[in-house]
C-alpha positions in Angstrom: 8.4 28.8 -25.6 11.0 26.4 -26.8 10.6 22.9 -27.5 12.9 21.8 -24.6 10.9 23.6 -22.1 7.9 21.9 -23.1 9.4 18.6 -22.8 10.9 19.4 -19.4 7.4 20.3 -18.2 5.7 17.3 -19.8 8.3 15.0 -18.0 8.1 16.7 -14.7 4.3 16.5 -14.5 3.9 13.1 -16.0 6.4 11.7 -13.3 4.4 13.3 -10.6 1.0 12.3 -12.0 2.4 8.8 -12.1 3.5 8.9 -8.5 0.4 10.3 -7.4 -1.5 7.6 -9.2 0.4 5.1 -7.5 -0.4 6.3 -4.2 -4.1 6.8 -5.1 -4.1 3.1 -6.5 -2.8 1.7 -3.2 -5.2 3.9 -1.3 -8.1 2.6 -3.2 -7.3 -1.0 -2.7 -6.7 -0.6 1.0 -10.1 1.0 1.3 -11.7 -1.7 -0.7 -10.0 -4.5 1.3 -11.2 -2.6 4.4 -14.8 -2.2 3.4 -15.5 -5.6 1.7 -12.9 -7.5 3.7 -13.7 -10.3 6.2 -11.7 -10.1 9.4 -10.2 -13.4 11.0 -7.5 -14.8 13.0 -4.4 -16.2 11.6 -1.6 -18.0 13.1 2.1 -17.0 12.5 3.7 -20.3 11.0 7.0 -19.1 9.7 9.3 -16.1 8.9 10.2 -15.4 5.3 13.3 -14.0 4.6 14.2 -11.4 2.0 16.2 -8.5 0.8 15.0 -6.1 3.6 14.8 -8.5 6.5 12.1 -11.0 7.8 8.5 -11.0 7.4 5.9 -13.2 9.2 4.0 -16.1 7.2 0.5 -16.4 8.6 -2.0 -19.0 7.7 -5.7 -18.4 8.2 -8.8 -20.5 7.3 -11.6 -19.5 5.4 -15.3 -20.4 6.1 -15.3 -23.2 3.2 -12.1 -24.8 5.4 -9.4 -23.9 2.9 -6.3 -22.5 4.3 -4.6 -19.4 2.9 -1.1 -17.9 3.6 -0.4 -14.3 3.7 3.1 -12.8 4.1 3.3 -9.7 6.4 5.4 -6.6 5.7 8.3 -7.4 8.1 9.9 -4.1 9.2 6.7 -2.6 10.0 5.1 -5.4 11.8 6.2 -6.1 15.4 8.2 -9.3 15.8 5.9 -12.4 15.7 6.9 -15.7 16.8 5.8 -19.0 15.3 2.3 -19.9 17.1 1.4 -16.1 17.8 -2.0 -15.2 16.7 -2.7 -11.9 14.5 -5.6 -10.4 13.0 -6.0 -11.0 9.1 -8.3 -9.3 6.6 -9.1 -11.0 3.3 -11.4 -10.4 0.3 -13.9 -13.1 0.0 -14.3 -12.7 -3.8 -10.3 -12.8 -4.1 -8.8 -14.7 -1.0 -5.4 -14.2 -2.4 -5.8 -10.5 -1.5 -5.1 -10.6 2.2 -3.2 -8.4 4.5 -2.5 -8.3 8.2 -5.1 -5.9 9.8 -2.1 -3.7 11.1 -0.7 -3.4 7.6 -4.0 -2.1 6.4 -4.0 0.7 8.9 -0.3 1.6 8.1 -0.7 1.8 4.4 -3.7 3.6 4.5 -2.3 6.3 6.7 0.8 6.5 4.6 -1.4 6.8 1.5 -3.6 9.8 2.8 -0.3 11.5 3.9 1.2 11.2 0.5 -1.9 12.5 -1.2 -2.0 15.3 1.2 1.5 16.2 0.3 1.0 16.0 -3.3 -2.1 18.3 -3.2 -0.7 20.7 -0.6 3.0 20.9 -2.0 3.6 19.5 -5.4 0.5 20.8 -7.3 1.1 24.4 -6.2 4.9 23.9 -7.2 4.1 22.7 -10.6 1.8 25.4 -11.2 4.4 27.9 -10.2 7.0 26.4 -12.5 4.6 26.3 -15.4 3.6 30.0 -14.7 7.3 30.6 -14.7 8.2 29.0 -17.9 5.1 30.5 -19.8 
């Protein structure tokens, strides 16, 4: 086997492992937030505008009285107007780690789908490519 073929295999497999790791990392984070997170109700106070559109800015109160803000994923969250109430989940150990409840469900579904596609299609494809080269 030539050195070029080895580097191609290493590069392709390395890229796929990094992609899989990213989806898996996101999935673990969403599961942790869902398991140990505390649910509360927040109020939409503004909209943040960025490159991909606008996102709701939601404020919520913690039991100690402090107020935290979370910016939702704009294009996936239905239009919220100022003053609308929305469910928020936050990590009591790290209050900055907060998401809108609708985002948690959406991110978990996409992560499970991505991991499933990886396991069902990418892994067998890589095995086939490696077996052809060797």
